[in-house]
C-alpha positions in Angstrom: -7.1 -1.1 15.5 -3.5 -2.4 15.0 -2.0 -2.1 11.5 1.0 -3.8 10.0 2.5 -1.6 7.2 4.5 -3.3 4.5 6.9 -1.1 2.5 9.5 -1.5 -0.3 10.6 2.1 -1.0 10.6 5.6 0.3 7.9 5.2 2.9 5.8 8.2 1.9 2.5 6.3 2.4 3.8 5.1 5.8 4.6 8.7 6.7 1.1 9.8 5.7 -0.5 7.1 7.9 1.8 8.1 10.8 0.7 11.8 10.4 -3.0 10.9 10.2 -2.8 8.8 13.4 -0.9 11.6 15.2 -3.5 14.1 14.1 -6.3 11.9 15.5 -7.8 11.5 12.0 -7.1 7.8 11.8 -8.0 5.7 14.9 -5.3 3.1 14.6 -1.8 2.3 15.7 1.0 0.7 13.7 2.2 -2.4 15.4 5.0 -3.3 12.9 6.5 -2.0 9.7 8.0 -4.7 7.4 10.4 -3.7 4.7 11.1 -6.0 1.7 14.6 -4.6 1.1 17.4 -3.3 3.4 18.6 0.3 3.0 15.4 1.9 1.8 14.3 5.3 3.0 11.1 3.9 4.5 13.1 2.1 7.2 14.5 5.4 8.4 11.0 6.9 8.3 9.7 4.0 10.5 12.6 4.3 13.0 12.3 8.1 13.1 8.6 7.6 14.0 9.6 5.2 16.8 8.0 2.2 15.0 9.3 -1.3 15.2 10.7 -2.2 11.8 11.8 -5.6 10.4 13.3 -6.4 7.0 12.3 -9.6 5.2 13.8 -10.1 1.8 12.3 -12.5 -0.8 15.7 -13.7 -1.9 16.4 -15.1 1.5 13.6 -17.7 1.0 13.4 -20.7 -1.3 9.8 -19.8 -2.5 6.9 -17.4 -2.3 5.1 -19.7 0.2 7.9 -19.7 2.9 8.5 -16.0 2.4 4.8 -15.2 2.8 4.5 -17.5 5.8 7.2 -15.5 7.6 5.7 -12.1 6.6 2.3 -13.0 7.9 3.7 -14.7 11.1 5.4 -11.4 12.0 2.2 -9.4 11.3 0.4 -11.9 13.6 3.0 -11.5 16.3 2.6 -7.8 16.2 -1.2 -8.2 16.8 -2.1 -6.7 13.4 -5.8 -6.7 12.6 -5.3 -5.2 9.1 -2.2 -5.3 6.8 -1.6 -2.3 4.7 0.6 -2.7 1.6 2.3 0.7 1.2 4.4 0.5 -1.9 5.2 -3.2 -1.2 6.5 -4.8 -4.4 6.9 -8.5 -3.5 4.2 -10.9 -4.4 2.6 -12.5 -1.4 0.6 -15.7 -1.1 -2.2 -14.6 1.3 -3.2 -17.4 3.8 -7.0 -18.1 4.2 -6.9 -16.5 7.7 -5.7 -13.2 6.2 -8.1 -13.1 3.2 -10.1 -9.8 3.4 -7.6 -8.4 5.9 -4.9 -7.2 3.5 -5.4 -4.0 1.5 -3.2 -2.2 -1.0 -3.1 1.2 -2.7 -2.4 1.6 -6.4 -1.5 4.9 -8.1 -4.1 4.6 -10.9 -7.8 3.8 -11.4 -8.0 0.1 -11.5 -8.7 -2.1 -13.4 -6.8 0.0 -15.8 -3.0 0.4 -15.5 -2.5 -2.5 -13.0 -0.8 -5.9 -12.9 2.7 -7.2 -12.8 5.3 -4.5 -13.4 2.8 -1.6 -13.0 4.1 0.3 -10.1 5.5 3.8 -9.4 6.6 5.8 -12.5 5.7 2.9 -14.8 2.0 3.5 -14.0 2.2 7.3 -14.6 4.1 6.8 -17.8 1.4 4.4 -19.1 -1.4 6.7 -18.1 0.2 9.6 -20.0 1.0 7.4 -23.1 -2.6 6.3 -23.2 -3.9 9.8 -23.5 -6.3 9.4 -20.5 -7.8 12.6 -19.2 -8.1 11.3 -15.7 -6.0 9.4 -13.3 -6.2 8.8 -9.6 -5.7 6.0 -7.0 -7.4 2.8 -5.9 -7.5 1.2 -2.5 -8.4 -2.5 -2.9 -8.3 -5.8 -1.2 -5.1 -7.6 -2.0 -5.4 -11.1 -3.4 -2.8 -13.6 -4.7 -2.8 -11.7 -8.0 -1.4 -8.2 -8.6 -4.0 -5.5 -8.4 -7.0 -7.9 -8.9 -8.9 -7.6 -5.6 -12.2 -5.9 -4.9 -12.1 -2.1 -4.9 -12.7 -0.3 -1.7 -12.1 3.4 -2.5 -11.1 5.3 -5.6 -10.3 9.0 -5.9 -9.6 10.9 -9.2 -7.5 13.7 -10.4 -7.1 15.3 -13.8 -4.3 14.6 -16.2 -3.1 18.0 -17.4 -1.5 19.1 -20.6 2.2 19.0 -20.2 2.2 16.6 -17.3 5.2 14.5 -16.7 5.2 11.2 -14.7 6.6 13.3 -11.8 3.9 16.0 -11.9 1.1 13.4 -12.3 2.5 11.4 -9.5 2.4 14.4 -7.1 -1.3 15.0 -8.0 -2.1 11.3 -7.6 -0.3 11.1 -4.2 -2.4 14.0 -2.9 -5.4 11.8 -3.5 -3.7 8.7 -2.0 -3.2 10.6 1.2 -7.0 11.0 1.5 -8.0 7.6 0.1 -5.9 5.2 2.2 -6.9 6.5 5.6 -10.5 6.7 4.4 -10.4 3.0 3.4 -8.8 2.0 6.7 -11.4 3.8 8.6 -14.2 2.2 6.6 -12.7 -1.2 7.5 -12.3 -0.3 11.2 -16.0 0.7 11.3 -17.0 -2.6 9.7 -18.6 -0.8 6.8 -16.9 -2.9 4.1 -18.1 -6.2 2.7 -15.3 -8.7 2.1 
């Protein structure tokens, strides 16, 4: 199965997918990586892995619709069957043809700690401030709203006394490394309802 991986930052999720594919644990190939900003570490990770990488920045388009059209057109050109948002921070308008074929990973247990502005360290800070005893990650279908699509896989980890956003993020990412490939494989096998 051919994937398109969309990134906005360091590319750690992309690196995990590359490693899982190389190890034969994920039966997929990455047809294209699309970055939402130039100069991010994820672009270097993609190039170092020998993956085709393109940059499409939202500010270069007059509206979300035209930006989204270009993103999805490039995924289509790469032969992508599934689009994996991997730290992608730009809102997309998902065309009907792609509904149920775009998935995202979020560093918390949705529906809690999601929505606009809830990404990266913001999520972990909110979890710690809430006093929650558990966190984790959620792989879900992407929709035209932030973090609102049906849940595919969730994995949990404890919130420990003395945790900082950084220490919690490390524990959550360890679960993300398992959850995202698992969700992709469930999709590949046709085991998910849409």
